N, C-alpha and C positions, 0 to 999 in steps of 0.2 A: 623615206621621203626626206630630202634635205630641207632644212630651214636656215634662215640667215639671222646673223646676230651683228648689230652695229655697236661699235664701242669707240670711245674717246681715248686717245693716247697722247702723251706729252711728246713734244718734238724729239726729245732724246730716244723715247721708246720706238717711235715711227722710224727714225734714222737706223736704230739697230735692226729692226725688222727688215728694213729695206737692204741692209748689208748682209743679211742672210738669205735673201731671195733674189730672183732674176738671174741675169747672166753671170754675176760674180758670186752668187751664193750657192748654197746646197740645195735649196728649196726653189721650185719654179715660181710659187706664188706666196703672198702673205697667208692666205688661207691655209695652203698645204703646211706651211710651217707651224701656224697656230694649232691646226689639227693634230700634228705630230706631237706638240708639247702637250696638248690635253691628253692624248692617248698614253704618252709616258707617265703623266701624272696619275692617271687611273691605274696603270700597272704598279707604280709605287705605292699607291693607297691599298692595293691588294695585298702587297707584301707587308705592308705596316699592320694590316688587319690580321694576317696570319701570325705575325710576331706577338701582336698584343693577345691573341687567342692563346698562343703557346705560354706567354707569361701568366695568363689567367690559369692555365692548366698547372703550371708549377706552384702557384699560390695555393691552389685547392688540392695540391698533393696528387695530382694525376700524372703518373709517370709510367714509362714503359720499360721493360728490361731489354728491348731490342735497340740495337744501334740505328742511327739515321740509314745507314747502308742496308741493314736488314728491312726496315720499313720500306725503303724504296724499291727493294726487290720482291716485296710480299706480293704474292700471286692472288690474294683475295681482293 
């Protein structure tokens, strides 16, 4: 179920969103543009979480003798 969110923007931000949407933009609507930005941010945060977990593994001496290619081809 979709829900709505109302937000206030400066004129500068609204003009920018308008430039990215509609007939001259990549996105059809401001909502489509903002949803895509949020999805991309969610993906970025997932990558950051994995990197931080890897750093924690290194700090705690958790290493593997396998290369990243070996791990990627692991059948388990």
